[in-house]
C-alpha positions as CSV (number, residue, x, y, z in Angstrom):
1,M,-1.6,-18.4,-74.9
2,D,-4.5,-16.9,-73.8
3,V,-6.5,-15.4,-71.3
4,G,-7.1,-17.6,-69.2
5,G,-3.2,-19.3,-69.2
6,I,-2.0,-15.9,-68.6
7,S,-3.6,-15.6,-65.3
8,S,-3.1,-19.3,-64.2
9,V,0.5,-18.6,-64.3
10,S,0.6,-15.0,-63.2
11,N,-2.0,-16.7,-60.1
12,Y,1.2,-19.9,-60.0
13,L,3.6,-17.1,-59.8
14,Q,2.1,-15.0,-57.9
15,Q,1.8,-18.1,-55.0
16,I,5.6,-18.8,-56.0
17,V,6.6,-15.5,-54.5
18,E,4.2,-16.0,-51.3
19,I,5.9,-19.1,-50.3
20,R,9.3,-18.0,-50.4
21,K,8.3,-14.9,-48.8
22,Q,6.6,-16.9,-45.9
23,Q,9.9,-19.6,-46.5
24,S,12.3,-16.3,-45.5
25,E,10.0,-15.4,-42.4
26,V,10.5,-19.0,-41.4
27,D,14.3,-19.2,-42.1
28,A,15.1,-16.2,-39.9
29,Q,12.1,-17.4,-36.7
30,V,14.2,-20.5,-36.6
31,A,17.6,-18.3,-37.2
32,E,17.1,-15.9,-34.1
33,S,15.5,-18.9,-32.4
34,M,19.0,-21.2,-32.6
35,R,20.6,-17.6,-32.0
36,R,18.8,-17.2,-28.4
37,V,19.6,-20.9,-28.0
38,R,23.1,-20.9,-28.4
39,Q,22.7,-17.4,-26.6
40,Q,21.3,-19.7,-23.5
41,V,24.0,-22.4,-24.0
42,V,26.9,-19.1,-23.6
43,D,25.7,-17.6,-20.2
44,Q,24.4,-21.1,-18.5
45,G,28.2,-22.1,-19.3
46,L,29.1,-18.7,-17.9
47,Q,27.2,-19.4,-14.6
48,D,28.3,-22.6,-14.4
49,G,32.0,-21.6,-14.4
50,N,31.2,-18.5,-12.3
51,K,29.7,-21.0,-9.6
52,Q,32.7,-23.4,-9.9
53,A,34.7,-20.6,-9.3
54,E,33.2,-19.3,-6.4
55,R,33.1,-23.5,-4.9
56,I,37.4,-23.2,-5.4
57,N,38.0,-19.9,-3.8
58,E,35.7,-21.1,-1.1
59,I,37.7,-24.5,-0.6
60,K,40.8,-22.5,-0.5
61,R,39.8,-19.9,2.0
62,T,38.8,-23.0,4.4
63,G,41.4,-24.4,3.4
64,L,43.9,-21.4,5.2
65,Q,41.9,-20.3,7.9
66,P,43.5,-22.0,10.7
67,H,41.8,-24.2,12.6
68,G,42.2,-22.9,16.5
69,G,44.8,-24.0,18.4
70,S,47.5,-21.8,18.4
71,I,51.6,-22.3,17.1
72,D,54.2,-21.5,18.9
73,V,58.1,-20.8,17.9
74,W,60.1,-21.5,19.9
75,A,63.6,-20.0,19.3
Protein backbone atom coordinates (compact mmCIF):
# COMPACT_ATOMS: atom_id res chain seq x y z
CA MET A 1 0.00 0.00 0.00
CA ASP A 2 1.42 3.38 -0.93
CA VAL A 3 1.55 6.50 1.23
CA GLY A 4 -1.66 7.84 -0.31
CA GLY A 5 -3.51 4.64 0.55
CA ILE A 6 -2.21 4.68 4.12
CA SER A 7 -3.25 8.32 4.44
CA SER A 8 -6.75 7.50 3.15
CA VAL A 9 -7.13 4.62 5.61
CA SER A 10 -5.87 6.82 8.44
CA ASN A 11 -8.35 9.57 7.54
CA TYR A 12 -11.16 7.01 7.31
CA LEU A 13 -10.33 5.56 10.72
CA GLN A 14 -10.14 9.06 12.22
CA GLN A 15 -13.61 9.82 10.81
CA ILE A 16 -14.98 6.61 12.33
CA VAL A 17 -13.49 7.52 15.71
CA GLU A 18 -15.06 11.01 15.49
CA ILE A 19 -18.46 9.60 14.46
CA ARG A 20 -18.42 7.12 17.35
CA LYS A 21 -17.50 9.90 19.76
CA GLN A 22 -20.40 12.02 18.50
CA GLN A 23 -22.75 9.04 18.69
CA SER A 24 -21.72 8.42 22.30
CA GLU A 25 -22.43 12.06 23.13
CA VAL A 26 -25.85 11.84 21.46
CA ASP A 27 -26.61 8.60 23.30
CA ALA A 28 -25.69 10.26 26.61
CA GLN A 29 -27.91 13.25 25.82
CA VAL A 30 -30.83 11.00 24.88
CA ALA A 31 -30.38 8.97 28.07
CA GLU A 32 -30.34 12.13 30.18
CA SER A 33 -33.43 13.46 28.41
CA MET A 34 -35.27 10.19 29.02
CA ARG A 35 -34.23 10.26 32.69
CA ARG A 36 -35.58 13.81 33.06
CA VAL A 37 -38.88 12.90 31.39
CA ARG A 38 -39.31 9.84 33.63
CA GLN A 39 -38.56 11.98 36.70
CA GLN A 40 -41.13 14.56 35.57
CA VAL A 41 -43.73 11.79 35.18
CA VAL A 42 -42.95 10.48 38.67
CA ASP A 43 -43.08 13.98 40.16
CA GLN A 44 -46.39 14.72 38.41
CA GLY A 45 -47.82 11.44 39.65
CA LEU A 46 -46.81 12.28 43.22
CA GLN A 47 -48.35 15.74 42.94
CA ASP A 48 -51.57 14.31 41.51
CA GLY A 49 -51.67 11.70 44.27
CA ASN A 50 -51.17 14.35 46.93
CA LYS A 51 -53.92 16.54 45.45
CA GLN A 52 -56.29 13.58 45.34
CA ALA A 53 -55.47 12.67 48.95
CA GLU A 54 -56.11 16.28 50.00
CA ARG A 55 -59.49 16.25 48.24
CA ILE A 56 -60.44 12.95 49.87
CA ASN A 57 -59.43 14.26 53.30
CA GLU A 58 -61.43 17.44 52.72
CA ILE A 59 -64.48 15.38 51.77
CA LYS A 60 -64.04 13.25 54.88
CA ARG A 61 -63.67 16.34 57.10
CA THR A 62 -66.76 18.02 55.72
CA GLY A 63 -68.71 14.75 55.98
CA LEU A 64 -67.82 14.40 59.66
CA GLN A 65 -68.60 17.98 60.64
CA PRO A 66 -71.94 18.68 62.29
CA HIS A 67 -74.35 20.46 60.01
CA GLY A 68 -75.90 22.82 62.52
CA GLY A 69 -78.53 22.19 65.13
CA SER A 70 -78.01 20.09 68.17
CA ILE A 71 -78.49 16.54 69.15
CA ASP A 72 -80.77 15.92 72.09
CA VAL A 73 -79.99 12.87 74.11
CA TRP A 74 -82.87 11.61 76.22
CA ALA A 75 -81.90 9.51 79.14
